[in-house]
PASEBA-1860 file (N, C-alpha, C; in nm, 3 decimals):
! residues 152
1> MFFFVLVI> 0.093/-0.115/0.027/-0.051/-0.014/0.003/0.060/0.128/-0.006 ~ 0.216/0.131/0.105/0.241/0.240/0.100/0.340/0.263/-0.035 ~ 0.371/0.176/-0.125/0.441/0.234/-0.246/0.342/0.252/-0.372 ~ 0.225/0.233/-0.310/0.101/0.257/-0.386/0.123/0.416/-0.388 ~ 0.095/0.437/-0.326/0.080/0.606/-0.207/0.218/0.654/-0.258 ~ 0.321/0.617/-0.249/0.414/0.654/-0.340/0.427/0.707/-0.504 ~ 0.389/0.592/-0.564/0.384/0.603/-0.682/0.305/0.659/-0.703 ~ 0.150/0.709/-0.669/0.060/0.839/-0.696/0.126/0.967/-0.630
9> IFNLLFFV> 0.195/1.007/-0.546/0.204/1.115/-0.510/0.368/1.166/-0.644 ~ 0.473/1.009/-0.674/0.560/1.083/-0.763/0.456/1.116/-0.899 ~ 0.323/1.075/-0.940/0.240/1.124/-1.066/0.225/1.220/-1.058 ~ 0.168/1.241/-0.927/0.083/1.394/-0.894/0.207/1.500/-0.894 ~ 0.362/1.508/-0.898/0.478/1.561/-0.852/0.543/1.606/-0.997 ~ 0.565/1.450/-1.107/0.686/1.435/-1.173/0.605/1.391/-1.308 ~ 0.664/1.359/-1.367/0.660/1.293/-1.462/0.822/1.255/-1.534 ~ 0.836/1.119/-1.600/0.985/1.122/-1.683/0.929/1.146/-1.866
17> SNVPTESM> 1.009/1.116/-1.897/1.034/1.182/-2.049/1.180/1.089/-2.118 ~ 1.141/1.128/-2.211/1.285/1.075/-2.338/1.305/1.235/-2.382 ~ 1.438/1.231/-2.423/1.464/1.355/-2.503/1.542/1.287/-2.631 ~ 1.492/1.277/-2.725/1.541/1.160/-2.862/1.627/1.233/-2.970 ~ 1.682/1.372/-2.891/1.745/1.464/-2.996/1.842/1.529/-2.953 ~ 1.957/1.588/-3.045/2.104/1.634/-2.990/2.100/1.777/-2.929 ~ 1.940/1.861/-2.906/1.942/2.013/-2.934/2.017/2.000/-2.749 ~ 2.009/1.881/-2.692/2.075/1.960/-2.541/2.218/1.868/-2.488
25> TPTIPVDA> 2.273/1.802/-2.594/2.384/1.748/-2.590/2.466/1.884/-2.543 ~ 2.565/1.885/-2.441/2.606/1.751/-2.401/2.572/1.773/-2.291 ~ 2.484/1.846/-2.224/2.396/1.826/-2.086/2.306/1.698/-2.058 ~ 2.217/1.711/-2.163/2.154/1.574/-2.173/2.164/1.499/-2.318 ~ 2.189/1.349/-2.311/2.220/1.302/-2.412/2.096/1.185/-2.508 ~ 2.185/1.222/-2.593/2.050/1.143/-2.680/1.964/1.013/-2.630 ~ 1.827/1.006/-2.641/1.749/0.917/-2.567/1.787/0.917/-2.414 ~ 1.831/1.004/-2.313/1.800/0.991/-2.169/1.670/1.014/-2.150
33> KIVVQKVM> 1.614/0.967/-2.030/1.586/0.980/-2.005/1.577/1.104/-1.876 ~ 1.458/1.215/-1.849/1.410/1.293/-1.766/1.348/1.288/-1.716 ~ 1.369/1.343/-1.564/1.197/1.364/-1.461/1.237/1.518/-1.498 ~ 1.047/1.537/-1.480/1.051/1.683/-1.494/0.969/1.695/-1.335 ~ 1.005/1.805/-1.254/0.894/1.841/-1.187/0.780/1.957/-1.200 ~ 0.650/1.954/-1.179/0.524/1.966/-1.263/0.499/2.075/-1.223 ~ 0.519/2.131/-1.067/0.481/2.221/-1.001/0.567/2.329/-0.970 ~ 0.583/2.416/-1.010/0.664/2.503/-1.082/0.601/2.619/-1.121
41> NDYDYGDI> 0.599/2.721/-1.075/0.535/2.865/-1.051/0.637/2.978/-1.180 ~ 0.741/2.979/-1.160/0.856/3.038/-1.217/0.954/3.017/-1.253 ~ 1.044/3.031/-1.330/1.183/3.010/-1.426/1.250/3.058/-1.400 ~ 1.374/3.039/-1.377/1.506/3.104/-1.330/1.588/3.110/-1.445 ~ 1.686/3.180/-1.464/1.792/3.172/-1.573/1.843/3.013/-1.582 ~ 1.874/2.901/-1.707/1.958/2.844/-1.628/1.911/2.691/-1.640 ~ 1.802/2.724/-1.638/1.668/2.623/-1.581/1.661/2.588/-1.704 ~ 1.613/2.424/-1.723/1.620/2.348/-1.850/1.430/2.274/-1.843
49> AVFYSDEF> 1.369/2.338/-1.906/1.190/2.319/-1.855/1.132/2.257/-2.016 ~ 1.053/2.173/-2.038/0.987/2.115/-2.090/0.849/2.184/-2.133 ~ 0.837/2.189/-2.248/0.670/2.296/-2.318/0.618/2.207/-2.372 ~ 0.514/2.299/-2.421/0.452/2.280/-2.550/0.486/2.353/-2.682 ~ 0.516/2.298/-2.774/0.560/2.404/-2.861/0.430/2.368/-2.958 ~ 0.324/2.499/-2.995/0.211/2.496/-3.088/0.294/2.510/-3.206 ~ 0.406/2.554/-3.244/0.400/2.582/-3.407/0.429/2.407/-3.437 ~ 0.550/2.326/-3.381/0.587/2.192/-3.396/0.488/2.056/-3.352
57> EAYLVKRV> 0.367/2.092/-3.240/0.278/2.054/-3.194/0.330/1.899/-3.144 ~ 0.473/1.974/-3.032/0.534/1.851/-2.974/0.598/1.906/-2.842 ~ 0.620/1.838/-2.769/0.696/1.870/-2.636/0.850/1.938/-2.643 ~ 0.917/2.020/-2.603/0.992/2.031/-2.674/1.061/2.053/-2.462 ~ 1.221/2.039/-2.520/1.286/2.037/-2.379/1.410/2.177/-2.389 ~ 1.424/2.273/-2.341/1.500/2.373/-2.350/1.572/2.427/-2.259 ~ 1.659/2.558/-2.289/1.743/2.593/-2.163/1.655/2.752/-2.137 ~ 1.638/2.826/-2.016/1.588/2.903/-1.977/1.663/3.000/-2.034
65> IGKSGDKI> 1.677/3.127/-2.086/1.777/3.232/-2.161/1.707/3.373/-2.088 ~ 1.570/3.364/-2.154/1.540/3.489/-2.105/1.389/3.480/-2.013 ~ 1.354/3.577/-1.989/1.250/3.574/-1.897/1.127/3.738/-1.935 ~ 1.043/3.788/-1.879/0.959/3.867/-1.914/1.079/3.976/-1.928 ~ 1.032/4.121/-1.998/1.120/4.205/-1.966/1.224/4.184/-2.030 ~ 1.312/4.087/-2.053/1.452/4.040/-2.070/1.471/4.110/-2.255 ~ 1.604/4.176/-2.273/1.660/4.187/-2.380/1.729/4.099/-2.423 ~ 1.746/4.030/-2.558/1.839/3.900/-2.543/1.899/3.977/-2.714
73> KITEENGI> 2.027/4.008/-2.713/2.119/4.009/-2.821/2.194/3.922/-2.847 ~ 2.190/3.838/-2.939/2.292/3.788/-3.039/2.409/3.826/-3.131 ~ 2.531/3.820/-3.081/2.623/3.850/-3.184/2.668/3.745/-3.246 ~ 2.744/3.768/-3.307/2.809/3.685/-3.418/2.910/3.630/-3.367 ~ 2.983/3.662/-3.279/3.071/3.539/-3.234/3.127/3.554/-3.120 ~ 3.092/3.674/-3.041/3.100/3.722/-2.878/3.007/3.628/-2.820 ~ 2.896/3.561/-2.885/2.758/3.525/-2.816/2.650/3.574/-2.762 ~ 2.654/3.543/-2.641/2.457/3.568/-2.589/2.468/3.703/-2.471
81> YRNGEKLE> 2.404/3.764/-2.593/2.333/3.874/-2.371/2.250/3.927/-2.357 ~ 2.204/3.952/-2.199/2.101/3.934/-2.177/2.135/4.117/-2.119 ~ 2.059/4.129/-2.108/2.012/4.320/-2.086/2.145/4.378/-2.095 ~ 2.247/4.350/-2.221/2.352/4.407/-2.188/2.489/4.309/-2.129 ~ 2.472/4.248/-2.056/2.593/4.157/-1.988/2.628/3.986/-2.065 ~ 2.729/3.959/-2.119/2.745/3.841/-2.174/2.711/3.740/-2.100 ~ 2.616/3.630/-2.106/2.631/3.522/-2.112/2.727/3.404/-2.048 ~ 2.743/3.331/-1.958/2.878/3.242/-1.920/2.765/3.127/-1.941
89> EPYLAGEY> 2.778/3.066/-2.016/2.714/2.968/-2.055/2.858/2.801/-2.071 ~ 2.886/2.764/-1.918/2.967/2.690/-1.921/2.930/2.554/-1.926 ~ 2.756/2.499/-1.951/2.719/2.399/-2.060/2.719/2.354/-2.149 ~ 2.773/2.478/-2.209/2.798/2.441/-2.383/2.919/2.357/-2.426 ~ 2.950/2.317/-2.519/2.988/2.208/-2.557/3.149/2.241/-2.661 ~ 3.130/2.379/-2.683/3.234/2.430/-2.744/3.162/2.572/-2.829 ~ 3.249/2.664/-2.898/3.210/2.799/-2.990/3.147/2.763/-3.056 ~ 3.047/2.893/-3.045/2.941/2.843/-3.196/2.956/2.978/-3.241
97> VYEVAEYQ> 2.913/2.995/-3.386/2.932/3.132/-3.444/2.732/3.135/-3.455 ~ 2.692/3.261/-3.473/2.564/3.249/-3.442/2.514/3.357/-3.539 ~ 2.366/3.348/-3.588/2.294/3.487/-3.668/2.315/3.650/-3.595 ~ 2.367/3.692/-3.611/2.304/3.806/-3.524/2.158/3.859/-3.523 ~ 2.094/3.891/-3.398/1.949/3.926/-3.330/1.891/3.944/-3.220 ~ 1.850/4.036/-3.173/1.790/4.102/-3.111/1.671/4.026/-3.026 ~ 1.572/4.026/-2.965/1.503/4.018/-2.905/1.440/4.053/-2.764 ~ 1.296/4.142/-2.752/1.228/4.212/-2.685/1.132/4.094/-2.578
105> VPENCYFF> 1.161/4.020/-2.459/1.082/3.920/-2.445/0.981/3.980/-2.376 ~ 0.828/3.924/-2.413/0.718/3.999/-2.365/0.691/3.966/-2.247 ~ 0.554/4.014/-2.175/0.488/3.937/-2.034/0.467/3.812/-2.063 ~ 0.522/3.749/-1.917/0.475/3.612/-1.893/0.511/3.503/-2.041 ~ 0.644/3.568/-2.077/0.693/3.456/-2.151/0.828/3.448/-2.125 ~ 0.894/3.332/-2.179/0.997/3.340/-2.175/1.078/3.319/-2.339 ~ 1.244/3.275/-2.313/1.252/3.263/-2.433/1.362/3.165/-2.431 ~ 1.386/3.055/-2.513/1.469/2.939/-2.443/1.574/2.880/-2.562
113> LGDNRDES> 1.721/2.822/-2.561/1.789/2.824/-2.625/1.815/2.622/-2.596 ~ 1.897/2.567/-2.696/1.929/2.405/-2.668/2.084/2.429/-2.615 ~ 2.128/2.377/-2.577/2.254/2.414/-2.488/2.354/2.337/-2.638 ~ 2.310/2.248/-2.737/2.383/2.195/-2.878/2.345/2.347/-2.978 ~ 2.351/2.401/-2.991/2.372/2.530/-3.062/2.322/2.507/-3.190 ~ 2.410/2.461/-3.250/2.413/2.402/-3.391/2.342/2.341/-3.416 ~ 2.245/2.237/-3.339/2.165/2.114/-3.422/2.020/2.157/-3.367 ~ 2.016/2.285/-3.250/1.924/2.302/-3.198/1.799/2.359/-3.280
121> IDSRKWAN> 1.664/2.354/-3.208/1.577/2.447/-3.291/1.515/2.480/-3.209 ~ 1.571/2.608/-3.181/1.485/2.700/-3.037/1.436/2.861/-3.072 ~ 1.455/2.897/-2.979/1.374/3.039/-3.013/1.419/3.127/-3.097 ~ 1.561/3.108/-3.161/1.639/3.165/-3.304/1.563/3.123/-3.397 ~ 1.491/3.002/-3.395/1.420/2.970/-3.538/1.288/2.924/-3.529 ~ 1.244/2.965/-3.457/1.075/3.001/-3.446/0.993/3.065/-3.527 ~ 0.912/3.092/-3.567/0.847/3.174/-3.605/0.769/3.300/-3.467 ~ 0.734/3.244/-3.364/0.703/3.295/-3.265/0.848/3.284/-3.164
129> PYISKTQI> 0.927/3.354/-3.128/1.034/3.331/-3.076/0.973/3.302/-2.913 ~ 0.847/3.291/-2.839/0.865/3.300/-2.687/0.775/3.223/-2.699 ~ 0.800/3.102/-2.570/0.710/3.056/-2.521/0.641/3.113/-2.387 ~ 0.503/3.146/-2.380/0.415/3.143/-2.265/0.430/3.073/-2.135 ~ 0.452/3.132/-2.028/0.445/3.022/-1.918/0.322/2.960/-1.902 ~ 0.218/2.959/-1.988/0.126/2.872/-1.936/0.137/2.749/-2.025 ~ 0.234/2.770/-2.091/0.309/2.653/-2.237/0.369/2.554/-2.137 ~ 0.475/2.579/-2.065/0.540/2.506/-1.940/0.482/2.365/-1.863
137> LGEVVWIL> 0.529/2.262/-1.876/0.488/2.175/-1.820/0.559/2.170/-1.685 ~ 0.681/2.206/-1.685/0.790/2.200/-1.549/0.920/2.172/-1.573 ~ 1.018/2.165/-1.480/1.153/2.194/-1.487/1.205/2.031/-1.513 ~ 1.298/2.036/-1.582/1.441/1.929/-1.567/1.492/1.910/-1.452 ~ 1.476/1.825/-1.366/1.533/1.786/-1.186/1.641/1.707/-1.192 ~ 1.611/1.569/-1.324/1.685/1.445/-1.281/1.725/1.414/-1.429 ~ 1.853/1.380/-1.462/1.862/1.315/-1.600/1.947/1.158/-1.582 ~ 1.797/1.085/-1.604/1.901/0.917/-1.639/1.940/0.884/-1.734
145> GGSHEIAE> 2.064/0.818/-1.686/2.071/0.756/-1.839/2.196/0.849/-1.895 ~ 2.207/0.927/-1.822/2.350/1.057/-1.877/2.436/1.049/-1.731 ~ 2.503/1.175/-1.721/2.600/1.172/-1.596/2.578/1.317/-1.563 ~ 2.459/1.331/-1.547/2.420/1.470/-1.528/2.335/1.491/-1.407 ~ 2.339/1.578/-1.330/2.217/1.594/-1.231/2.179/1.772/-1.215 ~ 2.085/1.778/-1.217/2.037/1.896/-1.261/2.018/1.901/-1.137 ~ 2.060/1.989/-1.043/2.013/2.079/-0.915/2.134/2.169/-0.859 ~ 2.053/2.272/-0.881/2.167/2.404/-0.859/2.066/2.458/-0.705
END
């Protein structure tokens, strides 16, 4: 009975999914299982979230780079800036060359990027680069099958 109660509680608070693409490598290996915490009200910079994309009619896994009101500036070789400050992104596997762009994140929305920038289809490439808070299902709190734990 106790085990049954634990399973019910786990399913109320978490769900398990897999990541079938390279968009989040090296942080999340291809086909790794992730545990996602459902009960979240706000997401912070660097959090990895699972959300529903209306454009792709699919669930995606990406890292929070910008929140409501943020100005995101992408430069060709110097990287990503948020509100004028260059982001330190130790989770990236290497250096990337970016297409120059600027974004202003609307109220109650987020701007997401994958960790493998060359392979990730993310806010830089979507028709609408922002994901509403209501589309987010939760935050990745554990990676199974990989060598990384996400708990900051």
